[in-house]
SESE-157642 format. One record per residue (C-alpha): residue in three letters; x, y, z. Coordinates in Angstrom, 2 decimals, decimal comma. Layout:
<recs>
ALA/X/Y/Z
...
</recs>
This chain:
<recs>
MET/9,81/-26,23/-1,71
PRO/8,08/-23,77/0,75
ASN/4,33/-24,31/1,12
PRO/2,71/-20,91/1,04
ILE/-0,51/-19,82/2,65
THR/-2,41/-19,05/-0,63
VAL/-5,04/-16,13/-0,83
GLU/-7,33/-16,19/-3,78
VAL/-8,63/-13,01/-5,73
PRO/-11,26/-14,30/-7,58
LEU/-11,85/-11,54/-10,43
GLY/-13,14/-13,99/-12,92
ASP/-10,93/-14,29/-16,21
ARG/-8,39/-11,88/-14,34
ALA/-8,22/-14,05/-11,03
TYR/-5,19/-14,56/-9,25
GLN/-3,56/-15,73/-6,37
ALA/-1,60/-14,13/-3,66
LEU/0,99/-16,44/-2,13
VAL/2,54/-15,67/1,33
GLY/5,30/-17,44/3,42
PRO/8,89/-17,43/4,12
GLY/11,46/-18,74/1,59
LEU/9,64/-17,88/-1,59
ILE/12,25/-15,73/-3,42
ASP/14,13/-18,71/-4,88
THR/11,03/-20,32/-6,18
VAL/9,96/-17,50/-8,62
GLY/10,60/-19,47/-11,95
ARG/8,73/-22,64/-10,66
THR/5,42/-20,94/-9,34
LEU/5,54/-18,59/-12,36
LYS/5,36/-21,68/-14,55
PRO/1,80/-22,76/-14,53
LEU/0,94/-19,02/-15,70
HIS/2,47/-19,84/-19,28
LEU/4,39/-16,45/-19,38
ARG/6,47/-15,99/-22,19
GLN/10,47/-16,01/-22,23
ARG/11,25/-12,40/-21,82
CYS/10,84/-10,28/-18,96
ALA/11,57/-7,03/-17,03
VAL/12,62/-6,94/-13,61
ILE/12,33/-3,46/-12,08
THR/13,64/-3,04/-8,81
ASP/15,27/-0,46/-6,99
SER/18,85/0,23/-5,67
THR/17,93/-0,82/-2,20
VAL/16,17/-4,02/-3,44
GLY/17,78/-5,10/-6,04
PRO/21,48/-5,68/-4,30
LEU/19,56/-8,22/-2,06
TYR/17,56/-10,26/-4,24
GLY/17,92/-9,27/-7,64
GLU/20,30/-12,19/-8,97
ARG/18,22/-14,98/-6,96
ILE/15,25/-13,61/-8,85
LEU/17,20/-13,66/-12,34
ASN/18,99/-17,12/-11,38
SER/15,35/-18,71/-10,04
LEU/13,99/-17,45/-13,75
ARG/16,53/-18,80/-16,03
GLU/16,09/-22,07/-14,24
THR/13,02/-22,24/-15,79
GLY/13,75/-20,73/-19,14
HIS/12,81/-17,14/-19,03
ASP/15,07/-14,60/-20,10
PRO/15,03/-11,63/-17,45
ALA/17,01/-8,25/-17,67
LEU/17,17/-6,60/-14,27
LEU/16,19/-2,62/-14,54
VAL/17,24/-0,48/-11,31
VAL/15,86/2,74/-10,15
PRO/17,01/5,04/-7,49
ALA/15,45/3,84/-4,35
GLY/12,66/6,64/-3,10
GLU/9,32/8,25/-3,91
PRO/10,93/10,41/-6,39
SER/11,19/7,52/-8,89
LYS/7,54/6,84/-8,71
SER/7,24/9,31/-11,87
ILE/6,34/9,89/-15,28
THR/9,47/10,64/-16,50
VAL/10,91/7,11/-14,90
ALA/8,05/5,18/-16,08
GLU/9,08/6,26/-19,69
SER/12,32/5,57/-19,18
LEU/11,87/2,25/-18,22
CYS/9,75/1,65/-21,05
ARG/12,52/2,19/-23,42
GLN/14,96/0,42/-21,52
MET/12,56/-2,50/-21,90
ILE/12,47/-1,80/-26,01
GLN/15,78/-1,53/-26,04
GLN/16,54/-4,73/-24,23
GLY/14,43/-6,33/-26,25
CYS/11,13/-6,64/-24,72
ASP/7,75/-6,36/-26,63
ARG/4,16/-7,06/-26,45
HIS/4,95/-10,73/-25,40
ALA/6,99/-9,69/-22,63
PHE/6,04/-9,69/-18,62
VAL/7,43/-7,44/-16,01
VAL/8,46/-8,53/-12,17
ALA/7,73/-6,00/-9,58
LEU/10,56/-6,68/-7,09
GLY/10,26/-4,14/-3,98
GLY/8,36/-2,07/-1,80
GLY/5,00/-0,09/-2,63
VAL/7,10/2,52/-5,05
ILE/8,12/-0,22/-7,17
GLY/4,97/-2,15/-7,00
ASP/3,04/0,71/-8,21
LEU/5,90/2,08/-10,86
ALA/6,29/-1,25/-12,24
GLY/2,82/-2,12/-12,71
PHE/2,07/0,96/-14,26
VAL/4,64/0,21/-16,85
ALA/3,06/-2,77/-17,68
GLY/-0,05/-1,31/-17,68
ILE/0,84/1,04/-20,60
PHE/4,08/-0,82/-22,44
TYR/2,49/-2,00/-25,50
ARG/-1,06/-1,10/-24,20
GLY/-0,46/-3,67/-21,08
VAL/1,57/-6,50/-20,80
PRO/1,14/-9,06/-17,44
TYR/3,01/-8,77/-14,52
VAL/3,76/-10,19/-10,98
GLN/4,24/-8,57/-8,17
ILE/7,13/-9,71/-5,19
PRO/6,59/-7,16/-2,44
THR/9,37/-6,57/-0,16
THR/7,58/-4,16/2,70
ILE/5,11/-4,85/5,05
VAL/2,77/-2,06/3,47
SER/3,43/-3,60/0,10
GLN/2,49/-7,04/0,78
VAL/-0,69/-6,06/2,74
ASP/-1,99/-3,47/0,77
SER/-0,51/-2,11/-2,25
SER/0,61/-5,16/-4,22
VAL/-3,14/-6,44/-4,08
GLY/-5,83/-4,68/-6,07
GLY/-4,24/-3,75/-9,44
LYS/-4,28/-0,01/-8,74
THR/-0,73/1,27/-10,16
GLY/0,43/4,63/-10,84
VAL/2,77/7,45/-10,44
ASN/3,19/10,98/-8,35
ALA/2,46/14,54/-10,12
GLN/3,81/17,46/-8,58
GLU/0,62/18,35/-7,84
GLY/-0,23/15,00/-5,89
LYS/0,07/11,51/-4,79
ASN/-1,14/8,70/-7,25
LEU/-2,74/11,02/-9,76
ILE/-1,41/9,17/-12,84
GLY/-2,34/5,42/-12,85
VAL/-3,92/2,51/-14,65
PHE/-5,94/-0,23/-13,10
HIS/-3,90/-3,50/-14,08
GLN/-4,44/-6,48/-12,11
PRO/-0,85/-8,94/-11,18
ARG/-1,28/-12,50/-12,66
LEU/0,40/-13,20/-8,99
VAL/1,40/-11,87/-5,82
LEU/4,45/-13,35/-4,08
ALA/5,04/-12,39/-0,49
ASP/8,23/-13,84/0,71
THR/7,82/-12,68/4,34
ASP/11,76/-13,37/4,84
THR/12,10/-10,18/3,26
LEU/10,87/-8,50/5,82
LYS/13,87/-9,18/7,81
SER/15,83/-6,84/5,66
LEU/13,77/-3,99/6,23
PRO/15,23/-1,43/8,52
GLU/13,20/-0,81/11,91
ARG/11,55/2,38/10,92
GLU/10,12/0,83/7,64
PHE/9,44/-2,33/9,23
ARG/7,38/-0,53/11,76
GLU/5,54/2,24/9,61
GLY/3,90/-0,79/7,70
PHE/1,96/-1,67/10,67
ALA/-0,36/1,61/10,07
GLU/-1,81/0,02/7,01
VAL/-2,31/-3,16/9,33
ILE/-4,31/-1,09/11,65
LYS/-6,06/0,24/9,34
HIS/-7,32/-3,19/8,18
ALA/-8,23/-4,35/11,51
ALA/-10,20/-0,80/12,02
ILE/-12,36/-0,80/8,92
ARG/-13,23/-4,72/8,70
ASP/-11,12/-7,16/11,23
ALA/-11,08/-6,06/14,83
GLU/-10,63/-9,54/15,63
MET/-7,08/-9,06/14,15
ILE/-5,97/-6,61/16,90
PRO/-4,25/-9,47/18,78
LEU/-2,51/-10,75/16,04
ILE/-0,97/-7,48/15,60
GLU/-0,15/-6,92/19,17
ALA/1,53/-10,53/18,99
VAL/4,33/-9,48/16,35
LEU/5,21/-7,06/18,81
HIS/6,81/-9,99/21,00
ASP/7,38/-12,57/17,98
ARG/7,98/-11,37/14,45
GLU/8,60/-14,43/12,97
THR/6,04/-16,71/13,78
GLY/3,25/-14,52/13,26
LEU/4,18/-12,58/10,30
PRO/2,94/-14,97/7,29
GLU/-0,70/-15,53/8,98
LEU/-0,92/-11,91/9,75
MET/0,08/-11,00/6,19
ALA/-2,31/-13,07/4,54
ARG/-5,16/-12,31/6,48
ASN/-4,47/-8,37/5,46
ILE/-4,31/-9,80/2,16
ALA/-7,88/-11,41/2,55
ILE/-9,02/-8,56/3,72
LYS/-7,78/-6,41/0,43
SER/-9,03/-9,02/-1,74
LYS/-12,58/-8,84/-0,58
VAL/-12,95/-5,14/-0,90
VAL/-11,43/-5,17/-4,36
VAL/-13,62/-8,19/-5,34
GLU/-16,65/-6,43/-4,39
ASP/-15,45/-3,08/-5,85
GLU/-12,52/-3,43/-8,03
ARG/-13,18/0,34/-9,52
GLU/-13,91/2,06/-6,86
THR/-17,61/2,40/-8,26
SER/-19,59/1,25/-5,50
GLY/-17,98/3,19/-2,70
VAL/-16,58/-0,21/-0,76
ARG/-13,23/0,14/-2,18
ALA/-13,07/3,71/-0,62
LEU/-13,04/2,28/2,94
LEU/-9,18/1,19/2,37
ASN/-8,73/5,08/2,28
PHE/-9,77/5,22/6,05
GLY/-7,05/7,46/7,26
HIS/-5,42/8,29/4,02
THR/-7,62/11,54/2,92
ILE/-5,68/13,76/5,79
GLY/-2,58/11,08/5,89
HIS/-2,19/11,71/2,18
ALA/-2,35/15,30/2,52
ILE/0,08/15,65/5,33
GLU/2,65/13,55/3,64
ALA/2,98/15,84/0,66
ALA/2,86/18,81/2,64
ALA/5,87/17,78/4,27
GLY/7,49/17,00/1,34
TYR/7,95/13,54/0,26
GLY/10,65/11,98/2,20
GLN/10,28/13,87/5,52
PHE/7,55/11,10/6,49
LEU/7,49/7,77/5,60
HIS/4,09/6,49/3,72
GLY/2,96/4,75/7,17
GLU/3,85/7,29/9,39
ALA/1,69/9,94/7,59
ILE/-1,20/7,40/7,58
SER/-0,57/7,32/11,04
LEU/-1,53/10,91/11,76
GLY/-4,78/10,46/9,43
LEU/-6,17/7,33/11,20
ILE/-5,82/9,32/14,51
ALA/-7,79/11,98/12,87
ALA/-10,06/10,02/11,28
ALA/-10,75/8,19/14,70
ARG/-11,53/11,58/16,39
LEU/-13,75/12,49/13,93
SER/-15,60/9,23/14,13
CYS/-16,14/9,83/18,14
GLN/-17,41/13,33/17,27
LEU/-19,81/12,48/14,11
THR/-20,61/8,77/14,28
GLY/-20,41/7,90/17,91
LEU/-16,95/5,52/18,06
ALA/-16,22/4,93/21,86
GLU/-13,42/6,74/22,98
SER/-11,74/3,59/24,18
GLN/-12,05/2,15/20,52
ARG/-10,32/5,32/19,33
ASP/-7,93/5,01/22,02
THR/-6,94/1,27/21,10
ILE/-5,79/2,61/17,64
ILE/-3,77/5,44/19,07
ARG/-2,11/2,95/21,29
LEU/-1,55/0,44/18,68
LEU/0,07/3,47/16,66
GLU/2,03/4,33/19,65
ASN/3,20/0,86/20,15
PHE/4,74/0,72/16,75
ARG/6,21/3,80/17,54
LEU/4,14/5,89/14,75
PRO/3,73/9,46/14,77
THR/0,69/10,52/17,04
GLU/1,37/14,56/16,84
LEU/1,86/16,87/14,19
PRO/5,13/18,72/13,49
GLU/4,41/22,54/13,75
THR/6,51/22,81/10,63
ILE/3,68/21,68/8,68
SER/1,12/24,47/8,17
ASP/-2,89/23,53/8,22
GLU/-2,71/25,46/5,20
ALA/-0,47/23,43/3,37
ILE/-2,06/20,22/4,28
LEU/-5,63/21,56/3,09
ASP/-4,42/22,70/-0,01
TYR/-3,13/19,19/-1,24
LEU/-6,19/17,76/0,40
ALA/-8,08/19,99/-1,90
ARG/-6,32/17,93/-4,71
ASP/-7,40/14,53/-3,54
LYS/-9,16/12,21/-5,64
LYS/-11,24/11,03/-3,35
PHE/-13,20/14,74/-3,47
GLU/-15,63/14,41/-6,19
GLU/-16,88/17,52/-7,94
GLY/-16,41/19,11/-4,61
GLN/-17,98/16,64/-2,26
ILE/-16,07/15,28/0,43
ARG/-16,17/11,50/0,83
PHE/-14,63/10,61/4,07
VAL/-14,48/7,18/5,72
LEU/-15,61/6,97/9,38
LEU/-15,90/4,19/12,15
ARG/-19,24/3,42/13,52
GLU/-17,33/0,68/15,90
LEU/-13,70/-1,16/15,05
GLY/-14,18/-3,51/12,19
ASP/-17,53/-1,37/10,92
SER/-16,44/1,56/8,29
PHE/-18,48/3,39/6,00
VAL/-17,89/6,27/3,57
SER/-19,59/9,67/4,90
SER/-20,53/12,89/3,18
ASP/-21,10/14,46/6,42
VAL/-17,71/15,45/6,78
THR/-16,95/19,18/6,05
MET/-13,84/21,13/5,54
SER/-14,61/22,84/9,24
HIS/-14,46/19,40/10,64
ILE/-11,34/18,26/8,71
ARG/-9,44/21,69/9,45
ASP/-10,31/20,86/13,51
ALA/-9,05/17,40/12,97
ILE/-5,47/18,40/12,01
GLY/-5,45/21,27/14,23
SER/-6,18/18,34/16,93
LEU/-3,22/16,34/15,55
ARG/-1,04/19,40/17,31
ILE/-2,64/18,36/21,04
PRO/-1,04/15,52/22,72
ASN/-3,91/12,70/23,52
ALA/-6,62/15,25/22,40
SER/-10,13/14,14/22,58
GLN/-13,26/14,59/20,25
ASP/-13,95/17,69/22,73
HIS/-11,46/19,33/20,98
LEU/-12,98/19,39/17,67
THR/-16,28/21,92/17,41
</recs>
């Protein structure tokens, strides 16, 4: 049996562990045994991940007496909808799941958010386990209990807080990712370094040259950052958890304005990170060299650094105005004082944001372009 790295998420009676390392997929049944979950369960996955790992998960669960049903949705962001969530709930009922069942979320961030939301509303809440298979889902979305689906008006606007019972991050699953999806996940990794752990930057750079050796440690270190933030502010009441939104205010709006599918999540967040870093130079005195470090890391992972002309400023601003991070018209925007030191600012205006979006159309723009 593999010897994974264990990261604790200490949330009192809802505490759980994230296990990180290679070769964990085939140990799911044995790993879940101490949780004393009931036999019946639904493994929710998508049409890309299901053929790769679905049967292995089912076999591992059956070996320890569980009775799993495999539910497959089409791969992609459109499946993260209230309609698909309702369909999954109905399928679970038809498959004999009840309030004593549990859910296994097998896939990337879309599946983790969707299946976690289904678990949160099915019979008013059943346990679930996260088995994330992408960079983004392993380092970010699988930990913290934020689940939900998209509305036509914006991303993640319908959801519940529902913590998993376990996160099982098998780094071997990352080998099956297409190159573009592998690289886009590093926007979230770079974000974590920017807001909380600048000393992680050499580990990020090392992955460019040796993916396999350094990935488990890097994934675990990122999960530990997410865990600490979640423990400090689980339900986003103190403002600490908002730090995880660095780059996301503008990034989410770009993703939505472009139409889901033009940009992968991390590609849109890459642009948001650059805009936020440039605003930090202007408003908080972030050193230009540190801003350039962020941009260089994103470039090294071949992530976008310029906004296409086909996406209008007005479309981005329209989506941005609906963002959950705007409370009663108040803009709450995450800035950096320096790498590893972030805070939520109320000094950012719509004029600042508009100029920051405009700067994304200028190659290698500096804060001099922000007025």
